[in-house]
C-alpha positions in Angstrom: 59.1 -19.5 57.4 56.5 -22.3 57.6 57.4 -25.7 56.2 55.4 -28.8 55.5 53.8 -30.1 58.7 53.9 -26.8 60.5 50.8 -25.1 61.7 50.0 -22.4 59.1 50.4 -18.9 60.6 46.8 -17.5 61.1 45.9 -14.1 59.8 43.0 -11.8 59.1 43.2 -9.4 56.2 40.9 -7.1 54.2 39.8 -8.4 50.8 38.3 -7.2 47.6 34.7 -6.1 47.7 35.0 -4.8 51.3 35.4 -8.3 52.7 37.7 -9.9 55.2 39.5 -13.3 55.2 40.6 -15.1 58.3 42.5 -18.3 57.7 41.4 -20.1 60.8 37.7 -19.6 60.1 38.1 -22.0 57.1 39.3 -25.0 59.1 37.8 -28.2 57.9 38.6 -27.6 54.2 41.8 -27.2 52.3 42.9 -23.6 51.6 45.2 -22.5 48.8 47.1 -19.4 49.8 49.0 -18.0 47.0 51.3 -14.9 47.3 51.9 -12.8 44.2 53.8 -9.5 43.7 51.4 -7.1 42.1 47.9 -6.7 40.6 47.6 -6.4 36.8 51.1 -7.4 35.9 51.8 -10.0 33.3 52.7 -13.0 35.5 50.3 -12.1 38.3 47.4 -11.8 35.8 48.2 -15.1 34.2 48.4 -16.8 37.6 45.0 -15.3 38.8 43.4 -16.3 35.5 44.7 -19.9 35.8 43.2 -20.2 39.3 40.0 -18.6 38.1 39.8 -21.1 35.2 40.1 -24.0 37.7 37.7 -22.6 40.3 35.0 -25.2 39.7 37.5 -28.0 40.2 38.8 -26.4 43.4 35.2 -25.9 44.6 34.4 -29.6 43.8 37.5 -30.6 45.9 36.1 -28.5 48.7 39.1 -26.0 48.6 39.1 -22.3 48.9 41.7 -20.2 47.0 42.9 -16.9 48.2 45.5 -14.7 46.5 47.5 -12.2 48.6 49.6 -9.2 47.6 50.5 -5.9 49.1 48.0 -4.1 46.9 45.0 -2.3 48.4 41.5 -3.7 48.4 40.5 -1.0 45.8 43.3 -2.1 43.5 42.1 -5.7 43.9 38.6 -4.7 43.0 39.8 -3.1 39.8 42.0 -6.1 38.9 39.1 -8.5 39.4 36.7 -6.5 37.3 39.2 -5.9 34.5 40.0 -9.6 34.2 36.7 -11.2 35.4 38.6 -13.0 38.2 36.5 -15.3 40.4 38.6 -15.7 43.5 39.3 -13.9 46.8 42.1 -11.4 46.8 43.6 -10.4 50.2 45.3 -7.1 50.9 48.5 -7.3 52.9 49.6 -3.6 52.8 51.8 -3.8 55.9 53.4 -7.1 54.6 52.9 -8.8 57.9 51.3 -11.9 56.3 54.0 -12.0 53.6 56.7 -11.8 56.4 55.0 -14.5 58.5 55.1 -16.8 55.5 58.7 -15.9 54.5 57.8 -14.5 51.1 58.7 -10.8 51.7 62.3 -11.1 50.4 65.1 -9.1 48.8 64.9 -9.3 45.1 67.1 -8.0 42.3 66.2 -6.5 38.9 68.7 -4.9 36.5 71.3 -4.9 39.3 69.0 -3.0 41.7 68.1 -4.6 45.0 64.6 -4.1 46.5 62.1 -5.8 48.7 59.2 -7.7 47.2 57.0 -10.7 47.2 58.5 -14.0 46.1 55.7 -15.8 44.1 54.8 -18.7 46.4 51.9 -21.0 47.2 51.0 -22.8 50.4 48.4 -25.6 50.6 46.8 -25.6 54.1 45.1 -28.9 55.0 41.8 -29.3 56.9 43.6 -29.2 60.2 45.3 -25.9 59.5 48.7 -27.4 58.8 51.0 -26.7 55.8 50.5 -29.7 53.4 52.6 -28.4 50.5 54.8 -25.4 49.7 55.8 -24.1 46.3 58.4 -21.3 46.3 59.7 -19.3 43.3 56.6 -20.4 41.4 56.7 -20.5 37.6 53.2 -19.7 36.5 52.6 -22.1 33.5 51.0 -25.3 34.8 51.2 -24.1 38.5 47.4 -24.1 39.1 47.2 -27.7 37.7 49.9 -28.8 40.2 48.1 -27.2 43.1 44.8 -28.7 42.1 46.4 -32.2 41.9 47.8 -31.7 45.4 44.4 -30.6 46.7 42.8 -33.7 45.2 45.5 -35.8 46.9 44.6 -34.6 50.4 
């Protein structure tokens, strides 16, 4: 589980629109890596819309935003089109990236335990190190906090 100051675990994953995202290929600019449980659910949609709303400001700060969930690239495509999302969505179907970042955890709902993604965000600085970590993210106001941290780098 990476902490502030650690080298961010590198990864290459498929993305929406048939693309690919490799963390280390974006060195030299801040990268916001946010993990979310599932496309097209209430909280995940609100979070993606909030990052999309702030896209111009993230761009102006030189930052790239990538959202990652275990959903397939095809599901990401449908999610992006349905909600007019303007960000990169990475597909971590084998959960290896989620595990490397410590966000694939045991969860509980209605007394049932299951494995799932803990909504978390990592800010990776220009040198590939973890600059900030938000765990158990509450969506309202989160994109604003992340943007402020990016501007502070």
